[in-house]
C-alpha positions in Angstrom: 26.5 180.7 -55.7 29.8 180.9 -53.6 31.4 184.3 -53.0 34.3 185.3 -55.1 36.0 186.4 -51.9 35.6 183.1 -49.9 35.5 179.4 -51.1 33.0 178.5 -48.5 29.4 178.7 -49.6 27.8 179.0 -46.1 29.2 180.0 -42.7 30.2 176.8 -40.8 31.2 174.9 -44.0 34.8 175.3 -43.2 34.4 174.2 -39.8 32.5 171.0 -40.9 35.0 170.3 -43.6 37.9 170.6 -41.1 36.4 168.2 -38.6 35.2 165.8 -41.3 31.7 165.1 -39.9 30.3 164.3 -43.3 31.8 161.8 -45.6 31.5 164.1 -48.6 32.9 167.3 -47.0 36.7 166.7 -47.5 36.4 165.2 -51.0 34.1 168.1 -52.3 36.1 170.9 -50.8 39.4 169.4 -52.1 38.6 170.2 -55.9 35.4 168.3 -56.3 36.8 164.7 -56.5 37.5 162.6 -59.6 38.0 165.6 -61.8 35.0 167.7 -60.7 35.5 171.5 -60.8 35.8 173.3 -57.5 32.8 175.2 -58.3 30.6 172.1 -58.6 32.2 170.5 -55.5 31.5 173.7 -53.4 27.9 174.0 -54.6 27.2 170.3 -53.9 28.8 170.7 -50.3 26.5 173.7 -49.7 23.5 171.8 -50.6 24.5 168.8 -48.4 25.3 171.2 -45.5 21.9 173.0 -45.9 20.1 169.6 -45.9 22.0 168.4 -42.7 21.8 171.7 -40.8 18.9 171.2 -38.3 16.3 173.8 -38.1 17.8 175.8 -41.1 15.3 176.8 -43.7 16.1 176.0 -47.3 18.1 178.7 -49.0 16.6 180.0 -52.4 18.7 179.4 -55.5 19.4 183.3 -55.9 20.5 183.8 -52.3 24.2 185.1 -52.1 26.6 183.3 -49.8 29.1 186.2 -49.8 27.4 188.3 -47.2 30.0 187.3 -44.5 33.4 188.9 -45.2 36.4 186.7 -45.6 38.1 188.2 -42.5 35.1 188.1 -40.3 35.1 185.6 -37.3 33.0 182.5 -37.7 29.7 182.4 -35.5 29.9 180.4 -32.3 28.9 176.8 -32.4 25.1 176.1 -32.3 24.3 179.6 -33.5 22.1 179.9 -36.7 23.7 181.6 -39.7 22.6 185.2 -40.4 19.7 185.5 -42.8 20.5 186.7 -46.3 19.1 190.0 -47.5 17.1 188.2 -50.3 15.1 185.3 -49.5 12.0 183.8 -50.9 8.7 184.8 -49.3 7.5 181.1 -49.3 9.1 178.7 -46.9 9.2 175.1 -48.0 8.3 172.3 -45.8 11.1 170.4 -44.1 12.6 167.5 -45.9 14.1 164.2 -44.5 17.9 164.9 -44.4 18.8 161.3 -45.3 16.4 161.5 -48.4 17.9 164.8 -49.4 21.5 163.4 -49.0 20.6 160.4 -51.1 19.2 162.7 -53.9 22.2 164.9 -53.7 24.5 161.9 -53.8 22.7 160.5 -56.9 23.2 164.0 -58.6 26.8 164.0 -57.8 27.2 160.6 -59.4 25.3 161.7 -62.4 27.6 164.6 -62.7 30.7 162.5 -62.2 29.4 160.1 -65.1 28.9 163.1 -67.4 32.5 164.3 -66.7 33.8 160.7 -67.5 31.9 160.7 -70.7 33.3 164.1 -71.7 36.8 162.8 -70.9 36.3 159.7 -73.0 35.0 161.9 -75.9 38.1 164.2 -75.5 40.4 161.1 -75.6 38.6 159.9 -78.7 39.1 163.4 -80.4 42.8 163.3 -79.5 43.3 159.9 -80.9 41.4 160.9 -84.2 43.8 164.1 -84.4 46.8 161.9 -83.9 45.6 159.5 -86.5 45.0 162.4 -89.0 48.5 163.7 -88.3 50.0 160.3 -88.8 48.2 160.0 -92.3 49.2 163.5 -93.2 52.9 162.5 -92.5 52.5 159.5 -94.7 51.1 161.6 -97.5 54.0 164.0 -97.1 56.4 161.0 -97.5 54.5 159.7 -100.5 54.7 163.2 -102.1 58.4 163.3 -101.4 58.9 159.8 -102.9 56.9 160.8 -106.1 59.0 164.0 -106.3 62.2 161.9 -106.1 60.9 159.5 -108.8 60.1 162.7 -111.0 63.6 163.9 -110.7 65.1 160.6 -111.5 62.8 160.3 -114.7 64.0 163.7 -115.7 67.6 162.9 -115.4 66.9 159.7 -117.5 65.2 162.0 -120.1 68.2 164.2 -120.2 70.5 161.2 -120.7 68.4 159.9 -123.5 68.4 163.3 -125.2 72.2 163.3 -125.0 72.4 159.9 -126.5 69.9 161.0 -129.3 72.1 164.1 -130.0 75.2 161.8 -130.3 73.4 159.4 -132.6 72.4 162.4 -134.7 75.9 163.5 -134.8 77.1 160.1 -135.8 74.4 159.9 -138.5 75.5 163.2 -139.9 79.1 162.0 -140.0 78.0 158.8 -141.7 76.0 160.7 -144.2 78.9 162.8 -145.0 81.1 159.7 -145.4 78.5 158.2 -147.6 78.4 161.3 -149.8 82.2 161.2 -150.1 82.1 157.5 -151.1 79.4 158.2 -153.8 81.7 161.0 -155.1 84.6 158.5 -155.4 82.3 156.0 -157.1 81.3 158.5 -159.6 85.0 159.4 -160.1 85.9 155.8 -160.6 82.9 155.3 -163.0 84.2 158.2 -165.0 87.7 156.9 -164.9 86.5 153.4 -166.0 84.7 155.1 -168.9 87.8 157.0 -169.9 89.7 153.7 -169.7 87.3 151.9 -172.0 87.6 154.7 -174.4 91.3 154.5 -174.2 91.1 150.7 -174.7 89.1 151.2 -177.8 91.7 153.6 -179.1 94.3 151.0 -178.4 92.4 148.4 -180.2 92.1 150.7 -183.3 95.8 151.1 -183.1 96.1 147.3 -182.9 96.6 146.9 -186.5 99.5 149.4 -186.8 101.3 148.5 -183.7 100.8 144.8 -182.8 103.7 144.4 -180.5 103.1 147.6 -178.8 99.4 146.8 -178.5 100.2 143.5 -176.7 102.4 145.2 -174.1 100.0 148.1 -173.8 97.0 145.7 -173.6 98.8 143.7 -170.9 99.4 146.9 -169.0 95.9 148.1 -169.5 94.6 144.7 -168.4 96.6 145.1 -165.2 95.5 148.4 -164.6 91.8 147.3 -165.2 92.1 144.5 -162.7 93.5 147.0 -160.1 90.6 149.3 -160.9 88.2 146.6 -160.5 89.6 145.3 -157.4 89.5 148.9 -156.1 86.0 149.3 -157.2 85.1 146.0 -155.4 86.7 147.2 -152.3 84.8 150.5 -152.5 81.6 148.7 -153.1 82.2 146.6 -150.0 82.9 149.7 -148.0 79.7 151.2 -149.3 77.7 148.1 -148.3 79.3 148.3 -144.9 78.5 151.9 -144.4 75.0 151.3 -145.6 74.6 148.5 -143.1 75.9 150.8 -140.4 73.5 153.5 -141.4 70.6 151.1 -141.2 71.7 149.9 -137.7 71.9 153.6 -136.6 68.6 154.3 -137.9 67.0 151.4 -136.1 68.7 152.4 -132.9 67.5 156.0 -133.5 64.0 154.8 -133.8 64.3 152.8 -130.7 65.6 155.8 -128.7 62.8 157.9 -130.1 60.2 155.4 -128.9 61.7 155.1 -125.6 61.8 158.9 -125.2 58.2 159.0 -126.1 57.3 156.4 -123.6 59.2 158.2 -120.8 57.4 161.5 -121.8 54.1 159.9 -121.4 55.1 158.3 -118.0 56.3 161.7 -117.0 53.0 163.4 -117.9 51.3 160.7 -116.0 53.3 161.1 -112.9 53.1 164.9 -113.0 49.3 164.7 -113.1 49.4 162.8 -109.8 51.8 165.2 -108.1 50.5 168.4 -106.5 51.6 171.6 -108.1 53.4 172.7 -104.8 55.6 169.5 -105.0 56.6 170.3 -108.6 53.7 168.4 -110.5 50.9 169.4 -112.7 47.9 168.5 -110.5 45.6 171.4 -109.9 43.0 172.1 -107.2 40.2 171.8 -109.7 41.4 168.3 -110.9 41.8 167.1 -107.4 38.4 168.4 -106.3 36.8 166.8 -109.4 38.4 163.4 -108.4 37.2 164.0 -104.7 33.5 164.7 -105.9 33.6 161.5 -108.1 34.8 159.5 -105.1 32.1 161.1 -102.9 29.5 160.2 -105.5 30.8 156.5 -105.4 30.6 156.5 -101.6 27.0 157.7 -101.5 26.0 155.2 -104.2 27.8 152.4 -102.2 26.1 153.5 -99.0 22.6 153.4 -100.8 23.2 150.0 -102.1 24.6 148.7 -98.7 21.5 149.9 -96.9 19.3 148.2 -99.4 21.3 144.9 -99.4 23.7 144.8 -96.3 25.7 141.9 -97.1 29.5 141.6 -96.5 30.4 142.4 -100.2 28.6 145.6 -100.1 30.0 146.7 -96.9 33.5 146.0 -98.3 32.6 148.2 -101.2 31.6 151.0 -98.8 35.0 150.7 -97.0 36.9 150.8 -100.3 34.8 153.8 -101.5 35.7 155.5 -98.1 39.4 154.8 -98.6 39.4 156.1 -102.2 37.6 159.3 -101.1 40.0 159.7 -98.2 43.0 159.4 -100.7 41.4 161.9 -103.0 40.6 164.4 -100.4 44.1 164.1 -98.8 45.7 164.9 -102.3 43.2 167.9 -102.5 44.4 169.1 -99.1 48.0 168.9 -100.2 47.2 170.9 -103.3 45.3 173.5 -101.3 47.9 173.5 -98.5 45.1 172.8 -96.0 45.7 172.1 -92.3 44.5 168.4 -92.3 41.6 166.1 -93.2 38.8 164.8 -90.9 36.7 161.7 -91.4 33.0 162.3 -90.5 31.5 160.0 -87.7 28.0 159.4 -86.9 26.1 162.3 -85.4 28.8 164.8 -86.6 27.8 168.2 -87.8 29.9 171.1 -89.3 29.5 173.1 -86.1 30.6 170.2 -84.0 33.6 169.6 -86.2 34.6 173.2 -86.2 34.4 173.4 -82.5 36.3 170.2 -82.1 39.2 171.2 -84.4 39.2 175.0 -84.0 37.6 175.4 -80.7 35.0 177.7 -82.3 31.9 176.4 -83.9 31.3 179.6 -85.9 34.1 178.5 -88.3 31.9 175.9 -89.8 31.4 178.1 -92.9 35.3 177.8 -93.8 34.9 173.9 -93.7 31.8 174.0 -95.9 33.5 176.4 -98.5 36.5 174.0 -98.6 34.3 171.0 -99.2 31.5 172.2 -101.5 32.7 169.7 -104.1 31.8 166.6 -101.9 29.0 168.1 -99.7 25.5 167.4 -101.2 23.8 168.8 -98.1 25.9 170.7 -95.4 23.1 169.9 -92.8 23.3 166.1 -93.3 26.9 164.7 -93.3 27.5 161.1 -94.5 29.5 159.0 -92.0 32.8 158.0 -93.4 32.9 161.1 -95.6 36.5 162.7 -95.5 36.5 166.6 -95.3 39.3 168.9 -96.0 40.2 171.1 -93.0 41.5 174.5 -94.2 
């Protein structure tokens, strides 16, 4: 392995890299090429130089290249490098340099291909993280919209309660007026009875005072007509008040019905809004919905594997979306970090390493998703997990 004090794995590497005698020397010593780490580039250059050095015995894997100090002068040209302190006892037979260069070139290409695959995997992980963040922002906006609608319904409820109190006050006033009118009717009835008795007395006095009786009768008839007219007017007012009371009763019933409907709507909306956002949705309820959605997804996957037609695949996609929405709501209630949709070949350790950079934190993901994980060792593709 290269010396920690010198970037050159073997005496003479620097001279060969500076002169550019080998087509890989500069590219490997300038950072490995195409994203290779400097350590791999230096190791590959050392192997190529060892293969090209004429008359140089193969260096063992555990031989150290830091025997020459950094400040020491380079050996003269054509001079063999000093032998390391620890060498293997067995000397391998010489190998054709061109063949060894070809083998090392193939290894370098293989390493470059793996690095490209690793970069593509990191790019896919970044895209998945950005998608999760976008969906989290959409869920936050949806929660804000539901909170605004909840506030508007509360204001409407308060307005209706105010109208109800006013209607009740008007009903009380109307009842008081109706009681006063009934009292007046009773008084008029009593007065009419007294008038009738007075009329009977006048009739009994008719024989004694005929002239006086006619004048008194005319006067009494006039008074009686006035009383009847007054009684008719009072009856008309009574009927009008009764009609107004009936209308107010109908309106009061309609207001109560509307208030009951708004209360039901408010309860339904509160059950959909998480408790941190002012609703009544609890973590147990959200996890129960997620568990139901996960069971539906597993059932759809089982049927799709048995049938495999387009309708069953569409059912699987719909079940995945329903589970994702339920898990997203559960993540909001639990105030979790985000959600993650399982891909093929994913494991809890791989997901924890991808999200936290520490695979040992897979237990936290398992604890947060016990309600949807039938088997933590076998993850269903398309399953959405809550990331605490």
